[in-house]
N, CA, C and O atoms as a Tripos MOL2 file, in Angstrom:
@<TRIPOS>MOLECULE
protein
  284   283    71     0     0
PROTEIN
NO_CHARGES

@<TRIPOS>ATOM
      1 N         -21.2110  -22.2960   52.2770 N.3       1 MET1
      2 CA        -21.0730  -23.6320   51.8740 C.3       1 MET1
      3 C         -22.3150  -23.5690   50.7530 C.2       1 MET1
      4 O         -23.3970  -23.0880   51.0890 O.2       1 MET1
      5 N         -22.1370  -23.9900   49.6460 N.am      2 ARG2
      6 CA        -23.3950  -24.2510   48.6890 C.3       2 ARG2
      7 C         -24.5610  -25.3130   49.2050 C.2       2 ARG2
      8 O         -24.4090  -26.1130   50.1280 O.2       2 ARG2
      9 N         -25.4800  -25.1820   48.5890 N.am      3 ARG3
     10 CA        -26.6210  -26.2060   48.8540 C.3       3 ARG3
     11 C         -26.0800  -27.4230   48.5610 C.2       3 ARG3
     12 O         -26.0510  -28.3020   49.4220 O.2       3 ARG3
     13 N         -25.6810  -27.5820   47.5520 N.am      4 GLU4
     14 CA        -25.4040  -29.0020   46.8150 C.3       4 GLU4
     15 C         -23.9200  -29.4980   47.5060 C.2       4 GLU4
     16 O         -23.5560  -30.6600   47.3250 O.2       4 GLU4
     17 N         -23.2300  -28.7180   48.1670 N.am      5 GLN5
     18 CA        -21.8690  -29.1220   48.9150 C.3       5 GLN5
     19 C         -22.6030  -29.5140   50.7110 C.2       5 GLN5
     20 O         -22.1820  -30.3690   51.4900 O.2       5 GLN5
     21 N         -23.4460  -28.8210   50.8620 N.am      6 ALA6
     22 CA        -24.1770  -29.1530   52.2080 C.3       6 ALA6
     23 C         -24.8560  -30.4510   52.3460 C.2       6 ALA6
     24 O         -24.8290  -31.2090   53.3150 O.2       6 ALA6
     25 N         -25.5760  -30.6110   51.0280 N.am      7 GLU7
     26 CA        -26.2100  -31.9890   50.9230 C.3       7 GLU7
     27 C         -25.0140  -33.3350   50.7210 C.2       7 GLU7
     28 O         -25.2000  -34.4840   51.1230 O.2       7 GLU7
     29 N         -24.1730  -32.9960   50.2270 N.am      8 ALA8
     30 CA        -22.9770  -33.8860   50.0230 C.3       8 ALA8
     31 C         -22.6370  -34.1830   51.4580 C.2       8 ALA8
     32 O         -22.7970  -35.3180   51.9060 O.2       8 ALA8
     33 N         -22.1190  -33.0830   52.2750 N.am      9 VAL9
     34 CA        -21.5410  -33.7560   53.7310 C.3       9 VAL9
     35 C         -22.5960  -33.9830   54.3430 C.2       9 VAL9
     36 O         -22.2990  -34.8380   55.1770 O.2       9 VAL9
     37 N         -24.0800  -33.6350   54.4730 N.am     10 ALA10
     38 CA        -24.9770  -34.3650   55.0420 C.3      10 ALA10
     39 C         -25.0440  -35.8010   55.0510 C.2      10 ALA10
     40 O         -24.9390  -36.6010   55.9800 O.2      10 ALA10
     41 N         -25.2670  -35.9770   53.6640 N.am     11 LYS11
     42 CA        -25.4170  -37.5080   53.1620 C.3      11 LYS11
     43 C         -24.1210  -38.5180   53.6280 C.2      11 LYS11
     44 O         -24.2000  -39.6840   54.0150 O.2      11 LYS11
     45 N         -23.0470  -37.7730   53.4810 N.am     12 THR12
     46 CA        -21.5740  -38.4540   53.6480 C.3      12 THR12
     47 C         -21.5790  -38.8960   55.5080 C.2      12 THR12
     48 O         -21.2360  -39.9420   56.0570 O.2      12 THR12
     49 N         -22.0950  -37.6610   56.0620 N.am     13 HIS13
     50 CA        -21.9150  -37.7330   57.6390 C.3      13 HIS13
     51 C         -23.0740  -38.9520   57.9310 C.2      13 HIS13
     52 O         -22.6750  -40.0090   58.4200 O.2      13 HIS13
     53 N         -24.3220  -38.7970   57.6600 N.am     14 ALA14
     54 CA        -25.0900  -40.1240   57.7960 C.3      14 ALA14
     55 C         -24.9430  -41.3620   57.4430 C.2      14 ALA14
     56 O         -25.4530  -42.3360   57.9970 O.2      14 ALA14
     57 N         -24.1500  -41.3540   56.3920 N.am     15 TYR15
     58 CA        -23.6330  -42.8240   55.9990 C.3      15 TYR15
     59 C         -22.7600  -42.9850   56.9790 C.2      15 TYR15
     60 O         -23.1600  -43.8190   57.7910 O.2      15 TYR15
     61 N         -21.5900  -42.4620   57.2690 N.am     16 PHE16
     62 CA        -20.7600  -42.8900   58.2860 C.3      16 PHE16
     63 C         -21.0390  -43.1740   59.4520 C.2      16 PHE16
     64 O         -20.3190  -43.9100   60.1260 O.2      16 PHE16
     65 N         -22.3150  -42.5480   59.9630 N.am     17 HIS17
     66 CA        -22.6960  -42.8360   61.4670 C.3      17 HIS17
     67 C         -23.5610  -44.0280   61.1930 C.2      17 HIS17
     68 O         -23.6070  -44.7840   62.1630 O.2      17 HIS17
     69 N         -24.2400  -44.4050   60.1870 N.am     18 SER18
     70 CA        -24.7820  -45.6630   59.9440 C.3      18 SER18
     71 C         -24.0270  -46.7420   59.9260 C.2      18 SER18
     72 O         -24.5300  -47.7430   60.4360 O.2      18 SER18
     73 N         -22.5790  -46.8650   59.3280 N.am     19 ILE19
     74 CA        -21.7490  -47.9400   59.5190 C.3      19 ILE19
     75 C         -21.2620  -48.1090   60.5340 C.2      19 ILE19
     76 O         -21.1210  -49.2740   60.9050 O.2      19 ILE19
     77 N         -20.7520  -46.8720   61.4980 N.am     20 TRP20
     78 CA        -20.3650  -46.8760   62.6890 C.3      20 TRP20
     79 C         -21.3990  -47.3830   64.0510 C.2      20 TRP20
     80 O         -20.9400  -47.5710   65.1780 O.2      20 TRP20
     81 N         -22.8370  -47.5520   63.7000 N.am     21 LYS21
     82 CA        -23.5110  -47.9540   64.3690 C.3      21 LYS21
     83 C         -23.5920  -49.6490   64.3150 C.2      21 LYS21
     84 O         -24.0530  -50.2800   65.2660 O.2      21 LYS21
     85 N         -23.1200  -50.2640   63.1680 N.am     22 GLU22
     86 CA        -23.1060  -51.4910   63.0190 C.3      22 GLU22
     87 C         -21.8200  -52.0500   63.5500 C.2      22 GLU22
     88 O         -21.8070  -53.0610   64.2520 O.2      22 GLU22
     89 N         -20.7340  -51.3870   63.2110 N.am     23 ASP23
     90 CA        -19.3760  -51.7250   63.8370 C.3      23 ASP23
     91 C         -18.5410  -50.6730   63.9320 C.2      23 ASP23
     92 O         -18.0700  -50.1660   62.9140 O.2      23 ASP23
     93 N         -18.2510  -50.2090   65.1840 N.am     24 MET24
     94 CA        -17.5070  -48.9550   65.6580 C.3      24 MET24
     95 C         -16.2720  -48.9760   64.7930 C.2      24 MET24
     96 O         -15.9990  -47.9490   64.1710 O.2      24 MET24
     97 N         -15.3410  -50.2480   64.6680 N.am     25 HIS25
     98 CA        -14.1130  -50.2560   64.1990 C.3      25 HIS25
     99 C         -14.0540  -50.0280   62.7330 C.2      25 HIS25
    100 O         -13.0240  -49.6360   62.1840 O.2      25 HIS25
    101 N         -15.5930  -50.3700   61.8530 N.am     26 ALA26
    102 CA        -15.4660  -50.1620   60.4330 C.3      26 ALA26
    103 C         -14.7610  -48.6690   59.7590 C.2      26 ALA26
    104 O         -14.8570  -47.5560   60.2760 O.2      26 ALA26
    105 N         -14.1490  -48.9570   58.6650 N.am     27 VAL27
    106 CA        -13.7030  -47.6950   58.1390 C.3      27 VAL27
    107 C         -14.6160  -47.7440   56.7260 C.2      27 VAL27
    108 O         -14.5340  -48.4690   55.7350 O.2      27 VAL27
    109 N         -15.5790  -46.5760   57.1050 N.am     28 PRO28
    110 CA        -16.3550  -46.3480   55.8240 C.3      28 PRO28
    111 C         -15.5770  -45.6360   54.7300 C.2      28 PRO28
    112 O         -14.5570  -44.9770   54.9330 O.2      28 PRO28
    113 N         -16.1650  -45.8340   53.5330 N.am     29 ARG29
    114 CA        -15.6440  -45.1340   52.2520 C.3      29 ARG29
    115 C         -16.6370  -44.5640   51.5740 C.2      29 ARG29
    116 O         -17.3890  -45.4150   51.0970 O.2      29 ARG29
    117 N         -16.9940  -43.2830   51.3000 N.am     30 PHE30
    118 CA        -17.9540  -42.5850   50.6110 C.3      30 PHE30
    119 C         -17.1840  -42.0830   49.7260 C.2      30 PHE30
    120 O         -16.1300  -41.5660   50.0960 O.2      30 PHE30
    121 N         -17.6170  -42.1270   48.0160 N.am     31 LEU31
    122 CA        -17.2490  -41.4330   46.9230 C.3      31 LEU31
    123 C         -18.3020  -40.4670   46.5180 C.2      31 LEU31
    124 O         -19.5060  -40.7060   46.4240 O.2      31 LEU31
    125 N         -17.6910  -39.3480   46.2910 N.am     32 TRP32
    126 CA        -18.3790  -38.1550   45.8220 C.3      32 TRP32
    127 C         -17.8990  -38.1200   44.4850 C.2      32 TRP32
    128 O         -16.7380  -37.8030   44.2250 O.2      32 TRP32
    129 N         -18.9580  -38.5120   43.4030 N.am     33 ASN33
    130 CA        -18.7230  -38.4730   42.0620 C.3      33 ASN33
    131 C         -19.2000  -36.8240   41.5390 C.2      33 ASN33
    132 O         -20.2670  -36.5840   40.9750 O.2      33 ASN33
    133 N         -18.3760  -36.0210   41.8020 N.am     34 ALA34
    134 CA        -18.6160  -34.7760   41.4500 C.3      34 ALA34
    135 C         -17.6280  -34.0720   40.4690 C.2      34 ALA34
    136 O         -16.4370  -34.3820   40.4270 O.2      34 ALA34
    137 N         -18.1620  -33.1480   39.7150 N.am     35 LYS35
    138 CA        -17.5330  -32.6590   38.5740 C.3      35 LYS35
    139 C         -16.3080  -31.6260   39.2260 C.2      35 LYS35
    140 O         -16.2530  -31.3710   40.4290 O.2      35 LYS35
    141 N         -15.5370  -31.1940   38.4170 N.am     36 MET36
    142 CA        -14.6850  -29.9410   38.6920 C.3      36 MET36
    143 C         -15.7250  -28.8260   39.2090 C.2      36 MET36
    144 O         -16.9100  -28.7770   38.8780 O.2      36 MET36
    145 N         -15.1410  -28.0380   39.9830 N.am     37 ARG37
    146 CA        -15.6440  -26.7250   40.4410 C.3      37 ARG37
    147 C         -16.7080  -27.2340   41.4000 C.2      37 ARG37
    148 O         -17.3940  -26.2710   41.7400 O.2      37 ARG37
    149 N         -17.0350  -28.1210   41.8530 N.am     38 PHE38
    150 CA        -17.8710  -28.4950   42.6580 C.3      38 PHE38
    151 C         -17.3220  -28.0890   44.2510 C.2      38 PHE38
    152 O         -18.1440  -28.0490   45.1670 O.2      38 PHE38
    153 N         -16.1950  -27.8600   44.4400 N.am     39 GLY39
    154 CA        -15.6690  -27.7240   45.5290 C.3      39 GLY39
    155 C         -15.5390  -29.0460   46.7440 C.2      39 GLY39
    156 O         -15.9570  -29.1250   47.8990 O.2      39 GLY39
    157 N         -14.8830  -29.8490   46.0100 N.am     40 LYS40
    158 CA        -14.9020  -31.4070   46.7950 C.3      40 LYS40
    159 C         -13.9490  -31.0560   47.8700 C.2      40 LYS40
    160 O         -14.3420  -31.3980   48.9850 O.2      40 LYS40
    161 N         -12.4330  -30.2730   47.8200 N.am     41 THR41
    162 CA        -11.8400  -30.3080   48.8240 C.3      41 THR41
    163 C         -12.5970  -29.3250   50.1730 C.2      41 THR41
    164 O         -12.6500  -29.6360   51.3630 O.2      41 THR41
    165 N         -13.0480  -28.2680   49.6080 N.am     42 PHE42
    166 CA        -13.5750  -27.4890   50.6870 C.3      42 PHE42
    167 C         -14.7010  -28.2830   51.5000 C.2      42 PHE42
    168 O         -14.9380  -28.1720   52.7030 O.2      42 PHE42
    169 N         -15.3290  -29.0940   50.5910 N.am     43 ALA43
    170 CA        -16.6060  -29.5550   51.5980 C.3      43 ALA43
    171 C         -16.1170  -30.7930   52.2300 C.2      43 ALA43
    172 O         -16.8830  -31.3350   53.0270 O.2      43 ALA43
    173 N         -14.7730  -31.4220   51.9680 N.am     44 THR44
    174 CA        -14.2910  -32.4550   52.7180 C.3      44 THR44
    175 C         -13.7990  -31.9580   53.9640 C.2      44 THR44
    176 O         -13.7590  -32.7450   54.9100 O.2      44 THR44
    177 N         -13.3670  -30.6250   54.1370 N.am     45 TYR45
    178 CA        -12.9630  -30.0650   54.9460 C.3      45 TYR45
    179 C         -14.2510  -29.6260   56.0780 C.2      45 TYR45
    180 O         -14.1450  -29.4950   57.2970 O.2      45 TYR45
    181 N         -15.1910  -29.4960   55.4170 N.am     46 GLN46
    182 CA        -16.3480  -29.2500   56.4880 C.3      46 GLN46
    183 C         -16.7470  -30.3220   57.0520 C.2      46 GLN46
    184 O         -17.1730  -30.2950   58.2060 O.2      46 GLN46
    185 N         -16.6740  -31.5280   56.2850 N.am     47 LEU47
    186 CA        -17.0690  -32.9430   56.9900 C.3      47 LEU47
    187 C         -16.8450  -33.2880   58.7960 C.2      47 LEU47
    188 O         -17.5350  -33.9660   59.5560 O.2      47 LEU47
    189 N         -15.7970  -32.6280   58.9950 N.am     48 PRO48
    190 CA        -15.4990  -32.9540   60.5680 C.3      48 PRO48
    191 C         -16.1520  -31.8960   61.4140 C.2      48 PRO48
    192 O         -16.5390  -32.0750   62.5690 O.2      48 PRO48
    193 N         -16.2480  -30.6520   60.6530 N.am     49 ARG49
    194 CA        -16.8980  -29.6650   61.1650 C.3      49 ARG49
    195 C         -18.3390  -29.9110   61.4550 C.2      49 ARG49
    196 O         -18.8300  -29.4840   62.5000 O.2      49 ARG49
    197 N         -19.0310  -30.5670   60.5970 N.am     50 SER50
    198 CA        -20.5120  -31.3480   60.5840 C.3      50 SER50
    199 C         -20.6100  -32.1690   61.9270 C.2      50 SER50
    200 O         -21.5860  -31.9060   62.6310 O.2      50 SER50
    201 N         -19.7860  -33.0630   62.3450 N.am     51 SER51
    202 CA        -19.8990  -33.5730   63.5600 C.3      51 SER51
    203 C         -19.1260  -33.3040   64.6830 C.2      51 SER51
    204 O         -19.0270  -34.0880   65.6270 O.2      51 SER51
    205 N         -18.6130  -32.3010   64.6200 N.am     52 ARG52
    206 CA        -17.8980  -31.3240   65.8350 C.3      52 ARG52
    207 C         -16.5570  -32.2630   66.4840 C.2      52 ARG52
    208 O         -16.0740  -31.9950   67.5850 O.2      52 ARG52
    209 N         -16.1010  -33.2860   65.6940 N.am     53 GLN53
    210 CA        -15.1350  -33.9170   66.1310 C.3      53 GLN53
    211 C         -13.7110  -33.6990   65.5040 C.2      53 GLN53
    212 O         -13.7470  -33.0670   64.4490 O.2      53 GLN53
    213 N         -12.5990  -34.0470   65.8840 N.am     54 ALA54
    214 CA        -11.3040  -33.3540   65.7040 C.3      54 ALA54
    215 C         -11.2200  -34.4890   64.4450 C.2      54 ALA54
    216 O         -11.8080  -35.5680   64.3700 O.2      54 ALA54
    217 N         -10.3090  -33.8810   63.5120 N.am     55 CYS55
    218 CA         -9.8390  -34.9110   62.4510 C.3      55 CYS55
    219 C          -8.6320  -35.0570   62.5500 C.2      55 CYS55
    220 O          -8.0230  -33.9900   62.6350 O.2      55 CYS55
    221 N          -7.8740  -36.1840   62.5790 N.am     56 PRO56
    222 CA         -6.4210  -36.4280   62.7900 C.3      56 PRO56
    223 C          -5.8410  -35.8420   61.4990 C.2      56 PRO56
    224 O          -6.5200  -35.8420   60.4720 O.2      56 PRO56
    225 N          -4.5400  -35.3170   61.5300 N.am     57 GLY57
    226 CA         -4.0370  -34.9670   60.2200 C.3      57 GLY57
    227 C          -2.7290  -33.9470   60.6930 C.2      57 GLY57
    228 O          -2.5290  -33.2380   61.6790 O.2      57 GLY57
    229 N          -2.0600  -34.2240   59.6160 N.am     58 GLY58
    230 CA         -0.4830  -33.1600   59.9620 C.3      58 GLY58
    231 C          -0.8830  -31.8770   59.3000 C.2      58 GLY58
    232 O          -1.7640  -31.8730   58.4400 O.2      58 GLY58
    233 N          -0.2490  -30.7690   59.6820 N.am     59 HIS59
    234 CA         -0.4650  -29.4870   59.1050 C.3      59 HIS59
    235 C           1.1700  -29.0940   58.7690 C.2      59 HIS59
    236 O           2.0050  -29.2520   59.6590 O.2      59 HIS59
    237 N           1.5120  -28.6480   57.6180 N.am     60 LEU60
    238 CA          2.8560  -28.3020   57.4290 C.3      60 LEU60
    239 C           2.7580  -26.6410   57.3520 C.2      60 LEU60
    240 O           1.6590  -26.1090   57.1920 O.2      60 LEU60
    241 N           3.8130  -25.9630   57.4610 N.am     61 GLN61
    242 CA          3.5160  -24.2950   57.4610 C.3      61 GLN61
    243 C           5.2300  -24.2510   57.1200 C.2      61 GLN61
    244 O           6.0520  -24.9630   57.6970 O.2      61 GLN61
    245 N           5.5140  -23.3610   56.1710 N.am     62 ALA62
    246 CA          6.9490  -22.9470   55.5120 C.3      62 ALA62
    247 C           7.1900  -21.4990   55.8580 C.2      62 ALA62
    248 O           6.3330  -20.6360   55.6690 O.2      62 ALA62
    249 N           8.4360  -21.2440   56.3920 N.am     63 SER63
    250 CA          8.4250  -19.7180   56.5980 C.3      63 SER63
    251 C           9.5280  -19.4000   55.2090 C.2      63 SER63
    252 O           9.7210  -18.2420   54.8380 O.2      63 SER63
    253 N          10.0770  -20.3810   54.6500 N.am     64 SER64
    254 CA         10.6560  -20.1300   53.3560 C.3      64 SER64
    255 C          10.7180  -21.5700   52.8710 C.2      64 SER64
    256 O          10.6360  -22.6440   53.4670 O.2      64 SER64
    257 N          10.9360  -21.1520   51.2370 N.am     65 GLU65
    258 CA         10.8190  -22.6370   50.2150 C.3      65 GLU65
    259 C          11.6200  -23.6310   50.6900 C.2      65 GLU65
    260 O          11.2010  -24.7240   50.3090 O.2      65 GLU65
    261 N          12.7960  -23.7210   51.4980 N.am     66 ASP66
    262 CA         13.6690  -24.7270   51.5780 C.3      66 ASP66
    263 C          13.6900  -25.0830   53.1040 C.2      66 ASP66
    264 O          14.6330  -25.7340   53.5550 O.2      66 ASP66
    265 N          12.3510  -24.5370   54.1420 N.am     67 ALA67
    266 CA         12.5140  -24.8020   55.4670 C.3      67 ALA67
    267 C          11.3120  -25.2910   55.8680 C.2      67 ALA67
    268 O          10.8380  -24.7280   56.8540 O.2      67 ALA67
    269 N          10.5330  -26.3850   55.2770 N.am     68 TRP68
    270 CA          9.3000  -27.0690   55.7400 C.3      68 TRP68
    271 C          10.0490  -28.0370   56.9680 C.2      68 TRP68
    272 O          11.0750  -28.7170   57.0070 O.2      68 TRP68
    273 N           9.0000  -27.7240   57.8950 N.am     69 SER69
    274 CA          8.9040  -28.6630   59.1140 C.3      69 SER69
    275 C           7.3580  -29.0990   59.5210 C.2      69 SER69
    276 O           6.3920  -28.4490   59.1220 O.2      69 SER69
    277 N           7.2740  -29.8870   60.0830 N.am     70 PRO70
    278 CA          5.7320  -30.3920   60.5120 C.3      70 PRO70
    279 C           5.5950  -29.4240   61.6760 C.2      70 PRO70
    280 O           6.5860  -29.0850   62.3230 O.2      70 PRO70
    281 N           4.5440  -29.0400   61.9080 N.am     71 ILE71
    282 CA          4.1530  -28.3560   63.3660 C.3      71 ILE71
    283 C           3.5490  -29.3450   63.9560 C.2      71 ILE71
    284 O           3.1040  -29.2050   65.0950 O.2      71 ILE71
@<TRIPOS>BOND
     1     1     2 1
     2     2     3 1
     3     3     4 2
     4     3     5 am
     5     5     6 1
     6     6     7 1
     7     7     8 2
     8     7     9 am
     9     9    10 1
    10    10    11 1
    11    11    12 2
    12    11    13 am
    13    13    14 1
    14    14    15 1
    15    15    16 2
    16    15    17 am
    17    17    18 1
    18    18    19 1
    19    19    20 2
    20    19    21 am
    21    21    22 1
    22    22    23 1
    23    23    24 2
    24    23    25 am
    25    25    26 1
    26    26    27 1
    27    27    28 2
    28    27    29 am
    29    29    30 1
    30    30    31 1
    31    31    32 2
    32    31    33 am
    33    33    34 1
    34    34    35 1
    35    35    36 2
    36    35    37 am
    37    37    38 1
    38    38    39 1
    39    39    40 2
    40    39    41 am
    41    41    42 1
    42    42    43 1
    43    43    44 2
    44    43    45 am
    45    45    46 1
    46    46    47 1
    47    47    48 2
    48    47    49 am
    49    49    50 1
    50    50    51 1
    51    51    52 2
    52    51    53 am
    53    53    54 1
    54    54    55 1
    55    55    56 2
    56    55    57 am
    57    57    58 1
    58    58    59 1
    59    59    60 2
    60    59    61 am
    61    61    62 1
    62    62    63 1
    63    63    64 2
    64    63    65 am
    65    65    66 1
    66    66    67 1
    67    67    68 2
    68    67    69 am
    69    69    70 1
    70    70    71 1
    71    71    72 2
    72    71    73 am
    73    73    74 1
    74    74    75 1
    75    75    76 2
    76    75    77 am
    77    77    78 1
    78    78    79 1
    79    79    80 2
    80    79    81 am
    81    81    82 1
    82    82    83 1
    83    83    84 2
    84    83    85 am
    85    85    86 1
    86    86    87 1
    87    87    88 2
    88    87    89 am
    89    89    90 1
    90    90    91 1
    91    91    92 2
    92    91    93 am
    93    93    94 1
    94    94    95 1
    95    95    96 2
    96    95    97 am
    97    97    98 1
    98    98    99 1
    99    99   100 2
   100    99   101 am
   101   101   102 1
   102   102   103 1
   103   103   104 2
   104   103   105 am
   105   105   106 1
   106   106   107 1
   107   107   108 2
   108   107   109 am
   109   109   110 1
   110   110   111 1
   111   111   112 2
   112   111   113 am
   113   113   114 1
   114   114   115 1
   115   115   116 2
   116   115   117 am
   117   117   118 1
   118   118   119 1
   119   119   120 2
   120   119   121 am
   121   121   122 1
   122   122   123 1
   123   123   124 2
   124   123   125 am
   125   125   126 1
   126   126   127 1
   127   127   128 2
   128   127   129 am
   129   129   130 1
   130   130   131 1
   131   131   132 2
   132   131   133 am
   133   133   134 1
   134   134   135 1
   135   135   136 2
   136   135   137 am
   137   137   138 1
   138   138   139 1
   139   139   140 2
   140   139   141 am
   141   141   142 1
   142   142   143 1
   143   143   144 2
   144   143   145 am
   145   145   146 1
   146   146   147 1
   147   147   148 2
   148   147   149 am
   149   149   150 1
   150   150   151 1
   151   151   152 2
   152   151   153 am
   153   153   154 1
   154   154   155 1
   155   155   156 2
   156   155   157 am
   157   157   158 1
   158   158   159 1
   159   159   160 2
   160   159   161 am
   161   161   162 1
   162   162   163 1
   163   163   164 2
   164   163   165 am
   165   165   166 1
   166   166   167 1
   167   167   168 2
   168   167   169 am
   169   169   170 1
   170   170   171 1
   171   171   172 2
   172   171   173 am
   173   173   174 1
   174   174   175 1
   175   175   176 2
   176   175   177 am
   177   177   178 1
   178   178   179 1
   179   179   180 2
   180   179   181 am
   181   181   182 1
   182   182   183 1
   183   183   184 2
   184   183   185 am
   185   185   186 1
   186   186   187 1
   187   187   188 2
   188   187   189 am
   189   189   190 1
   190   190   191 1
   191   191   192 2
   192   191   193 am
   193   193   194 1
   194   194   195 1
   195   195   196 2
   196   195   197 am
   197   197   198 1
   198   198   199 1
   199   199   200 2
   200   199   201 am
   201   201   202 1
   202   202   203 1
   203   203   204 2
   204   203   205 am
   205   205   206 1
   206   206   207 1
   207   207   208 2
   208   207   209 am
   209   209   210 1
   210   210   211 1
   211   211   212 2
   212   211   213 am
   213   213   214 1
   214   214   215 1
   215   215   216 2
   216   215   217 am
   217   217   218 1
   218   218   219 1
   219   219   220 2
   220   219   221 am
   221   221   222 1
   222   222   223 1
   223   223   224 2
   224   223   225 am
   225   225   226 1
   226   226   227 1
   227   227   228 2
   228   227   229 am
   229   229   230 1
   230   230   231 1
   231   231   232 2
   232   231   233 am
   233   233   234 1
   234   234   235 1
   235   235   236 2
   236   235   237 am
   237   237   238 1
   238   238   239 1
   239   239   240 2
   240   239   241 am
   241   241   242 1
   242   242   243 1
   243   243   244 2
   244   243   245 am
   245   245   246 1
   246   246   247 1
   247   247   248 2
   248   247   249 am
   249   249   250 1
   250   250   251 1
   251   251   252 2
   252   251   253 am
   253   253   254 1
   254   254   255 1
   255   255   256 2
   256   255   257 am
   257   257   258 1
   258   258   259 1
   259   259   260 2
   260   259   261 am
   261   261   262 1
   262   262   263 1
   263   263   264 2
   264   263   265 am
   265   265   266 1
   266   266   267 1
   267   267   268 2
   268   267   269 am
   269   269   270 1
   270   270   271 1
   271   271   272 2
   272   271   273 am
   273   273   274 1
   274   274   275 1
   275   275   276 2
   276   275   277 am
   277   277   278 1
   278   278   279 1
   279   279   280 2
   280   279   281 am
   281   281   282 1
   282   282   283 1
   283   283   284 2
@<TRIPOS>SUBSTRUCTURE
     1 MET1         2 RESIDUE 1 A MET
     2 ARG2         6 RESIDUE 1 A ARG
     3 ARG3        10 RESIDUE 1 A ARG
     4 GLU4        14 RESIDUE 1 A GLU
     5 GLN5        18 RESIDUE 1 A GLN
     6 ALA6        22 RESIDUE 1 A ALA
     7 GLU7        26 RESIDUE 1 A GLU
     8 ALA8        30 RESIDUE 1 A ALA
     9 VAL9        34 RESIDUE 1 A VAL
    10 ALA10       38 RESIDUE 1 A ALA
    11 LYS11       42 RESIDUE 1 A LYS
    12 THR12       46 RESIDUE 1 A THR
    13 HIS13       50 RESIDUE 1 A HIS
    14 ALA14       54 RESIDUE 1 A ALA
    15 TYR15       58 RESIDUE 1 A TYR
    16 PHE16       62 RESIDUE 1 A PHE
    17 HIS17       66 RESIDUE 1 A HIS
    18 SER18       70 RESIDUE 1 A SER
    19 ILE19       74 RESIDUE 1 A ILE
    20 TRP20       78 RESIDUE 1 A TRP
    21 LYS21       82 RESIDUE 1 A LYS
    22 GLU22       86 RESIDUE 1 A GLU
    23 ASP23       90 RESIDUE 1 A ASP
    24 MET24       94 RESIDUE 1 A MET
    25 HIS25       98 RESIDUE 1 A HIS
    26 ALA26      102 RESIDUE 1 A ALA
    27 VAL27      106 RESIDUE 1 A VAL
    28 PRO28      110 RESIDUE 1 A PRO
    29 ARG29      114 RESIDUE 1 A ARG
    30 PHE30      118 RESIDUE 1 A PHE
    31 LEU31      122 RESIDUE 1 A LEU
    32 TRP32      126 RESIDUE 1 A TRP
    33 ASN33      130 RESIDUE 1 A ASN
    34 ALA34      134 RESIDUE 1 A ALA
    35 LYS35      138 RESIDUE 1 A LYS
    36 MET36      142 RESIDUE 1 A MET
    37 ARG37      146 RESIDUE 1 A ARG
    38 PHE38      150 RESIDUE 1 A PHE
    39 GLY39      154 RESIDUE 1 A GLY
    40 LYS40      158 RESIDUE 1 A LYS
    41 THR41      162 RESIDUE 1 A THR
    42 PHE42      166 RESIDUE 1 A PHE
    43 ALA43      170 RESIDUE 1 A ALA
    44 THR44      174 RESIDUE 1 A THR
    45 TYR45      178 RESIDUE 1 A TYR
    46 GLN46      182 RESIDUE 1 A GLN
    47 LEU47      186 RESIDUE 1 A LEU
    48 PRO48      190 RESIDUE 1 A PRO
    49 ARG49      194 RESIDUE 1 A ARG
    50 SER50      198 RESIDUE 1 A SER
    51 SER51      202 RESIDUE 1 A SER
    52 ARG52      206 RESIDUE 1 A ARG
    53 GLN53      210 RESIDUE 1 A GLN
    54 ALA54      214 RESIDUE 1 A ALA
    55 CYS55      218 RESIDUE 1 A CYS
    56 PRO56      222 RESIDUE 1 A PRO
    57 GLY57      226 RESIDUE 1 A GLY
    58 GLY58      230 RESIDUE 1 A GLY
    59 HIS59      234 RESIDUE 1 A HIS
    60 LEU60      238 RESIDUE 1 A LEU
    61 GLN61      242 RESIDUE 1 A GLN
    62 ALA62      246 RESIDUE 1 A ALA
    63 SER63      250 RESIDUE 1 A SER
    64 SER64      254 RESIDUE 1 A SER
    65 GLU65      258 RESIDUE 1 A GLU
    66 ASP66      262 RESIDUE 1 A ASP
    67 ALA67      266 RESIDUE 1 A ALA
    68 TRP68      270 RESIDUE 1 A TRP
    69 SER69      274 RESIDUE 1 A SER
    70 PRO70      278 RESIDUE 1 A PRO
    71 ILE71      282 RESIDUE 1 A ILE
């Protein structure tokens, strides 16, 4: 991960935890106003790794073009 990506992940992580200290049930929102080629998707996937928490979500894998099924 590049330096600017790591900084964005660290700032977001710190912000989320500061909001959760105030209200554990709050849903924090944080906008990365970054240009194309920043790697927003890659950096977003690194966010759960920074806190070592599982990230809920689905994963789809296709064996052929017409055979999509949730795993």
